[in-house]
N, CA, C and O atoms as a MOPAC input file, in Angstrom:
PM7 MOZYME 1SCF
protein

 N    -90.68200 1    -3.38100 1    73.82200 1
 C    -89.53200 1    -3.02500 1    74.61500 1
 C    -88.24800 1    -3.57600 1    74.00600 1
 O    -87.19800 1    -2.93600 1    74.06800 1
 N    -88.33800 1    -4.75200 1    73.42500 1
 C    -87.15800 1    -5.34600 1    72.79600 1
 C    -86.75000 1    -4.52400 1    71.57900 1
 O    -85.56000 1    -4.33000 1    71.33100 1
 N    -87.72200 1    -4.04500 1    70.82500 1
 C    -87.42100 1    -3.21200 1    69.66400 1
 C    -86.76400 1    -1.89900 1    70.09900 1
 O    -85.82400 1    -1.43300 1    69.45400 1
 N    -87.24800 1    -1.30700 1    71.18000 1
 C    -86.66300 1    -0.06800 1    71.69400 1
 C    -85.21600 1    -0.29400 1    72.11300 1
 O    -84.34900 1     0.52900 1    71.81800 1
 N    -84.95100 1    -1.39600 1    72.79300 1
 C    -83.58100 1    -1.70700 1    73.22000 1
 C    -82.68500 1    -1.93300 1    72.00100 1
 O    -81.53300 1    -1.49800 1    71.99100 1
 N    -83.20300 1    -2.60800 1    70.97800 1
 C    -82.44100 1    -2.81500 1    69.75200 1
 C    -82.11700 1    -1.48000 1    69.07600 1
 O    -80.99500 1    -1.28500 1    68.60800 1
 N    -83.07500 1    -0.56800 1    69.02100 1
 C    -82.83700 1     0.74700 1    68.42800 1
 C    -81.79600 1     1.53800 1    69.21700 1
 O    -80.96600 1     2.23300 1    68.63100 1
 N    -81.83800 1     1.43500 1    70.52200 1
 C    -80.84500 1     2.12800 1    71.35600 1
 C    -79.45200 1     1.58700 1    71.07600 1
 O    -78.50400 1     2.35500 1    70.91600 1
 N    -79.32600 1     0.27400 1    71.01800 1
 C    -78.01600 1    -0.32700 1    70.76100 1
 C    -77.53200 1     0.02700 1    69.36200 1
 O    -76.35300 1     0.33400 1    69.18100 1
 N    -78.41700 1    -0.00900 1    68.36900 1
 C    -78.02700 1     0.35400 1    67.00100 1
 C    -77.59000 1     1.81400 1    66.92200 1
 O    -76.60400 1     2.13200 1    66.25700 1
 N    -78.31300 1     2.69400 1    67.59100 1
 C    -77.94700 1     4.10300 1    67.60600 1
 C    -76.58800 1     4.30200 1    68.26600 1
 O    -75.75900 1     5.06300 1    67.76500 1
 N    -76.36000 1     3.63200 1    69.37200 1
 C    -75.08600 1     3.76700 1    70.07900 1
 C    -73.92400 1     3.21800 1    69.25600 1
 O    -72.84000 1     3.80100 1    69.25200 1
 N    -74.13700 1     2.11800 1    68.56900 1
 C    -73.08500 1     1.56200 1    67.71300 1
 C    -72.74100 1     2.53500 1    66.59600 1
 O    -71.56700 1     2.73600 1    66.28700 1
 N    -73.75000 1     3.13600 1    65.99300 1
 C    -73.50200 1     4.11200 1    64.92600 1
 C    -72.76400 1     5.33800 1    65.47400 1
 O    -71.83100 1     5.83200 1    64.84200 1
 N    -73.17000 1     5.82000 1    66.62600 1
 C    -72.52100 1     6.99200 1    67.21800 1
 C    -71.07500 1     6.69400 1    67.59500 1
 O    -70.19000 1     7.51300 1    67.35000 1
 N    -70.83300 1     5.54300 1    68.18200 1
 C    -69.47500 1     5.17200 1    68.57300 1
 C    -68.59000 1     5.02100 1    67.34900 1
 O    -67.45200 1     5.49100 1    67.34300 1
 N    -69.10100 1     4.37200 1    66.31500 1
 C    -68.32300 1     4.19700 1    65.08600 1
 C    -67.97100 1     5.54000 1    64.46100 1
 O    -66.83700 1     5.75000 1    64.03300 1
 N    -68.93100 1     6.44100 1    64.40700 1
 C    -68.69000 1     7.75600 1    63.82200 1
 C    -67.67100 1     8.54600 1    64.62800 1
 O    -66.78700 1     9.18200 1    64.05400 1
 N    -67.78300 1     8.51300 1    65.95100 1
 C    -66.83700 1     9.24600 1    66.79200 1
 C    -65.42500 1     8.66600 1    66.69500 1
 O    -64.44900 1     9.41500 1    66.66000 1
 N    -65.31400 1     7.35400 1    66.65100 1
 C    -63.99100 1     6.74400 1    66.51900 1
 C    -63.37200 1     7.14100 1    65.18400 1
 O    -62.17900 1     7.43900 1    65.11700 1
 N    -64.17100 1     7.14600 1    64.12900 1
 C    -63.67100 1     7.56200 1    62.81800 1
 C    -63.17500 1     9.01200 1    62.86200 1
 O    -62.09900 1     9.31300 1    62.34700 1
 N    -63.93900 1     9.89500 1    63.46400 1
 C    -63.53900 1    11.29800 1    63.54700 1
 C    -62.28400 1    11.47500 1    64.41000 1
 O    -61.42800 1    12.30200 1    64.09600 1
 N    -62.17600 1    10.71000 1    65.48100 1
 C    -60.98300 1    10.80500 1    66.31700 1
 C    -59.74600 1    10.30600 1    65.57000 1
 O    -58.66200 1    10.87000 1    65.72100 1
 N    -59.89900 1     9.26600 1    64.77700 1
 C    -58.77900 1     8.79000 1    63.96200 1
 C    -58.37000 1     9.83400 1    62.92900 1
 O    -57.18600 1     9.97500 1    62.62300 1
 N    -59.33600 1    10.55900 1    62.39500 1
 C    -59.02600 1    11.63500 1    61.45700 1
 C    -58.24000 1    12.74800 1    62.15300 1
 O    -57.31600 1    13.31200 1    61.56800 1
 N    -58.60000 1    13.06100 1    63.38900 1
 C    -57.89600 1    14.10500 1    64.14600 1
 C    -56.46600 1    13.66900 1    64.43100 1
 O    -55.54300 1    14.47900 1    64.35100 1
 N    -56.27800 1    12.41000 1    64.76000 1
 C    -54.93200 1    11.91400 1    65.04400 1
 C    -54.03900 1    12.04600 1    63.81900 1
 O    -52.85100 1    12.34300 1    63.94900 1
 N    -54.59400 1    11.82900 1    62.63300 1
 C    -53.81300 1    11.88800 1    61.40100 1
 C    -53.54100 1    13.31200 1    60.93700 1
 O    -52.62300 1    13.52700 1    60.14600 1
 N    -54.30800 1    14.28400 1    61.40200 1
 C    -54.12400 1    15.66800 1    60.97300 1
 C    -52.93200 1    16.29400 1    61.67500 1
 O    -52.51100 1    15.85400 1    62.74500 1
 N    -52.40300 1    17.32800 1    61.04800 1
 C    -51.28900 1    18.06800 1    61.62800 1
 C    -51.83500 1    19.31300 1    62.32600 1
 O    -51.97900 1    20.36900 1    61.71000 1
 N    -52.13600 1    19.17400 1    63.61600 1
 C    -52.63100 1    20.29700 1    64.40800 1
 C    -51.77900 1    20.41400 1    65.67300 1
 O    -50.98200 1    19.52900 1    65.98400 1
 N    -51.96100 1    21.51600 1    66.39300 1
 C    -51.19100 1    21.74600 1    67.61700 1
 C    -51.49300 1    20.64200 1    68.63800 1
 O    -52.62600 1    20.17200 1    68.73800 1
 N    -50.47400 1    20.23900 1    69.38600 1
 C    -50.69700 1    19.18500 1    70.38800 1
 C    -51.73300 1    19.55600 1    71.44900 1
 O    -52.46100 1    18.68400 1    71.92300 1
 N    -51.81100 1    20.82000 1    71.82600 1
 C    -52.79300 1    21.21100 1    72.84300 1
 C    -54.22100 1    21.07200 1    72.31000 1
 O    -55.11300 1    20.62000 1    73.02800 1
 N    -54.43400 1    21.46000 1    71.04800 1
 C    -55.76000 1    21.29200 1    70.43800 1
 C    -56.09000 1    19.81700 1    70.27300 1
 O    -57.22000 1    19.39000 1    70.50700 1
 N    -55.08600 1    19.04300 1    69.86700 1
 C    -55.30500 1    17.61100 1    69.67500 1
 C    -55.70200 1    16.95700 1    70.99500 1
 O    -56.60300 1    16.12000 1    71.03200 1
 N    -55.03000 1    17.34000 1    72.07300 1
 C    -55.35100 1    16.77300 1    73.38400 1
 C    -56.77800 1    17.13500 1    73.79700 1
 O    -57.50600 1    16.29100 1    74.32100 1
 N    -57.17400 1    18.36700 1    73.56700 1
 C    -58.53200 1    18.80000 1    73.90300 1
 C    -59.57200 1    18.02900 1    73.09900 1
 O    -60.57500 1    17.57900 1    73.65200 1
 N    -59.34100 1    17.87600 1    71.81000 1
 C    -60.28700 1    17.16000 1    70.95400 1
 C    -60.35600 1    15.69000 1    71.34700 1
 O    -61.44600 1    15.12300 1    71.42500 1
 N    -59.22500 1    15.07400 1    71.59300 1
 C    -59.21800 1    13.66600 1    71.96500 1
 C    -59.88200 1    13.43600 1    73.32300 1
 O    -60.59900 1    12.45200 1    73.50200 1
 N    -59.65200 1    14.33000 1    74.27200 1
 C    -60.27900 1    14.20200 1    75.58400 1
 C    -61.79600 1    14.33800 1    75.47400 1
 O    -62.53700 1    13.54900 1    76.06000 1
 N    -62.25100 1    15.33100 1    74.72900 1
 C    -63.68300 1    15.52400 1    74.54000 1
 C    -64.30000 1    14.34400 1    73.80800 1
 O    -65.38300 1    13.88400 1    74.17000 1
 N    -63.62200 1    13.85500 1    72.78900 1
 C    -64.12500 1    12.70300 1    72.04200 1
 C    -64.23200 1    11.45800 1    72.89400 1
 O    -65.19300 1    10.70000 1    72.77100 1
 N    -63.25500 1    11.24100 1    73.75500 1
 C    -63.30100 1    10.06500 1    74.62700 1
 C    -64.43000 1    10.19500 1    75.65000 1
 O    -65.08200 1     9.20700 1    75.98600 1
 N    -64.66000 1    11.40800 1    76.14200 1
 C    -65.80300 1    11.61600 1    77.04400 1
 C    -67.12300 1    11.36000 1    76.32700 1
 O    -68.03800 1    10.76200 1    76.89300 1
 N    -67.21800 1    11.81100 1    75.08400 1
 C    -68.43300 1    11.55500 1    74.31300 1
 C    -68.60600 1    10.06900 1    74.01800 1
 O    -69.73400 1     9.58200 1    73.93800 1
 N    -67.50900 1     9.35000 1    73.85600 1
 C    -67.59200 1     7.90200 1    73.65600 1
 C    -68.04000 1     7.19500 1    74.93300 1
 O    -68.65400 1     6.13000 1    74.87200 1
 N    -67.74200 1     7.77200 1    76.06000 1
 C    -68.11100 1     7.14700 1    77.32400 1
 C    -69.59800 1     7.15800 1    77.60800 1
 O    -70.09200 1     6.29200 1    78.33000 1
 N    -70.31700 1     8.10800 1    77.06000 1
 C    -71.75000 1     8.21600 1    77.33900 1
 C    -72.53700 1     7.01100 1    76.79600 1
 O    -73.30000 1     6.41300 1    77.55400 1
 N    -72.38400 1     6.62700 1    75.51300 1
 C    -73.13100 1     5.44300 1    75.06100 1
 C    -72.69000 1     4.16500 1    75.76600 1
 O    -73.50900 1     3.28400 1    76.03000 1
 N    -71.41600 1     4.06600 1    76.06700 1
 C    -70.92700 1     2.88000 1    76.77600 1
 C    -71.54700 1     2.82500 1    78.16900 1
 O    -71.92200 1     1.74900 1    78.63500 1
 N    -71.65700 1     3.95900 1    78.83200 1
 C    -72.28800 1     4.00200 1    80.15200 1
 C    -73.76900 1     3.63200 1    80.06300 1
 O    -74.30900 1     3.02300 1    80.98600 1
 N    -74.42200 1     3.99200 1    78.97200 1
 C    -75.82600 1     3.62000 1    78.80900 1
 C    -75.97000 1     2.12500 1    78.55500 1
 O    -76.90400 1     1.49500 1    79.05200 1
 N    -75.05400 1     1.56000 1    77.78700 1
 C    -75.13000 1     0.12300 1    77.51300 1
 C    -74.92800 1    -0.66900 1    78.79900 1
 O    -75.59400 1    -1.68300 1    79.01000 1
 N    -74.02000 1    -0.22000 1    79.66000 1
 C    -73.78000 1    -0.90200 1    80.92500 1
 C    -74.70200 1    -0.42600 1    82.04200 1
 O    -74.50400 1    -0.78200 1    83.20400 1
 N    -75.70300 1     0.37200 1    81.70100 1
 C    -76.75100 1     0.85900 1    82.61000 1
 C    -76.22200 1     1.70600 1    83.75900 1
 O    -76.79300 1     1.70700 1    84.85000 1
 N    -75.13600 1     2.42400 1    83.51500 1
 C    -74.64600 1     3.38900 1    84.50300 1
 C    -75.49200 1     4.65100 1    84.41700 1
 O    -75.82100 1     5.26800 1    85.43000 1
 N    -75.84000 1     5.02700 1    83.17900 1
 C    -76.74200 1     6.14900 1    82.92700 1
 C    -78.05300 1     5.55500 1    82.41700 1
 O    -78.02500 1     4.72600 1    81.50800 1
 N    -79.18800 1     5.94700 1    82.96600 1
 C    -80.46400 1     5.36500 1    82.51900 1
 C    -80.84600 1     5.83500 1    81.11300 1
 O    -80.47700 1     6.93000 1    80.68800 1
 N    -81.59000 1     4.98900 1    80.40300 1
 C    -82.09700 1     5.34100 1    79.08300 1
 C    -83.14200 1     6.44300 1    79.22500 1
 O    -83.95900 1     6.41600 1    80.14500 1
 N    -83.11400 1     7.40600 1    78.31400 1
 C    -84.12900 1     8.45300 1    78.32400 1
 C    -84.22600 1     9.06600 1    76.92700 1
 O    -83.31100 1     8.94600 1    76.11300 1
 N    -85.33200 1     9.71000 1    76.67700 1
 C    -85.53100 1    10.36800 1    75.38800 1
 C    -84.66700 1    11.62300 1    75.27700 1
 O    -84.33500 1    12.04900 1    74.17000 1
 N    -84.30500 1    12.21100 1    76.39800 1
 C    -83.43900 1    13.38700 1    76.38100 1
 C    -82.10300 1    13.03600 1    75.73400 1
 O    -81.52800 1    13.84300 1    75.00400 1
 N    -81.62000 1    11.83900 1    76.00300 1
 C    -80.36800 1    11.37900 1    75.40000 1
 C    -80.47200 1    11.41200 1    73.87700 1
 O    -79.55500 1    11.88000 1    73.20400 1
 N    -81.57600 1    10.92200 1    73.33600 1
 C    -81.75200 1    10.88300 1    71.88400 1
 C    -81.93900 1    12.26900 1    71.28400 1
 O    -81.71600 1    12.45000 1    70.08700 1
 N    -82.33400 1    13.23000 1    72.06700 1
 C    -82.49400 1    14.58700 1    71.56800 1
 C    -81.21000 1    15.39300 1    71.66900 1
 O    -80.90900 1    16.18700 1    70.77800 1
 N    -80.45400 1    15.20300 1    72.73400 1
 C    -79.26700 1    16.02000 1    72.97800 1
 C    -78.00100 1    15.40300 1    72.39400 1
 O    -77.18700 1    16.12400 1    71.81800 1
 N    -77.81200 1    14.10500 1    72.52200 1
 C    -76.55500 1    13.47600 1    72.12200 1
 C    -76.23000 1    13.67200 1    70.64100 1
 O    -75.08100 1    13.98800 1    70.33200 1
 N    -77.17000 1    13.50500 1    69.70600 1
 C    -76.82100 1    13.75400 1    68.29900 1
 C    -76.40100 1    15.20200 1    68.03800 1
 O    -75.52300 1    15.45000 1    67.21200 1
 N    -77.01100 1    16.14200 1    68.72600 1
 C    -76.64800 1    17.54800 1    68.56000 1
 C    -75.22800 1    17.78600 1    69.07000 1
 O    -74.44800 1    18.49300 1    68.43300 1
 N    -74.89800 1    17.20400 1    70.20400 1
 C    -73.55800 1    17.36800 1    70.77100 1
 C    -72.50900 1    16.74200 1    69.85700 1
 O    -71.44900 1    17.32800 1    69.63700 1
 N    -72.79400 1    15.56800 1    69.32900 1
 C    -71.85100 1    14.91700 1    68.41400 1
 C    -71.69500 1    15.74900 1    67.14300 1
 O    -70.58100 1    15.90500 1    66.64300 1
 N    -72.79200 1    16.28200 1    66.61600 1
 C    -72.71800 1    17.11900 1    65.42600 1
 C    -71.86000 1    18.35800 1    65.69100 1
 O    -71.00700 1    18.70400 1    64.87400 1
 N    -72.07700 1    19.02300 1    66.81800 1
 C    -71.28400 1    20.21400 1    67.14600 1
 C    -69.81100 1    19.86300 1    67.34100 1
 O    -68.93400 1    20.62700 1    66.93700 1
 N    -69.53700 1    18.72900 1    67.94800 1
 C    -68.16400 1    18.27800 1    68.12700 1
 C    -67.48000 1    18.08900 1    66.77600 1
 O    -66.35600 1    18.54800 1    66.57500 1
 N    -68.15300 1    17.42200 1    65.86300 1
 C    -67.59100 1    17.19400 1    64.52900 1
 C    -67.46900 1    18.51300 1    63.75600 1
 O    -66.49800 1    18.71400 1    63.02600 1
 N    -68.44100 1    19.40300 1    63.91000 1
 C    -68.39000 1    20.69700 1    63.26200 1
 C    -67.16000 1    21.50300 1    63.71300 1
 O    -66.45700 1    22.09500 1    62.89400 1
 N    -66.91900 1    21.51100 1    65.02100 1
 C    -65.75800 1    22.23900 1    65.54100 1
 C    -64.44100 1    21.60100 1    65.11500 1
 O    -63.44500 1    22.29700 1    64.91800 1
 N    -64.43600 1    20.28300 1    64.97500 1
 C    -63.22500 1    19.61800 1    64.45300 1
 C    -62.96600 1    20.08300 1    63.03300 1
 O    -61.83800 1    20.43700 1    62.68700 1
 N    -64.00000 1    20.08300 1    62.21300 1
 C    -63.84600 1    20.48600 1    60.81300 1
 C    -63.49500 1    21.97200 1    60.69200 1
 O    -62.73300 1    22.36000 1    59.80600 1
 N    -64.04600 1    22.79200 1    61.57000 1
 C    -63.79100 1    24.23600 1    61.50800 1
 C    -62.37400 1    24.57800 1    61.94100 1
 O    -61.84300 1    25.60900 1    61.52600 1
 N    -61.75600 1    23.75900 1    62.74900 1
 C    -60.41400 1    24.04700 1    63.25500 1
 C    -59.30500 1    23.41200 1    62.44100 1
 O    -58.17300 1    23.32000 1    62.91700 1
 N    -59.59000 1    22.97900 1    61.25200 1
 C    -58.53200 1    22.38900 1    60.41000 1
 C    -57.53900 1    23.42200 1    59.99700 1
 O    -56.58200 1    23.11100 1    59.28900 1

């Protein structure tokens, strides 16, 4: 159980770091303010999910590990596609 908790925390740290990096890239890009606001709002919501899991607001589940990486990938894909 301790190993599982360590893996969850490591995964969340990696996801948070990656999302923060991508959000900083969006801030530096020259895009429309409305698109920037949408991307930043979505990114902050995505950042809230791992934080909520760490503080046990959302329970740990395997569904999180299956869906969350896909959502983050699609978020980053749409950021890159809208450059």
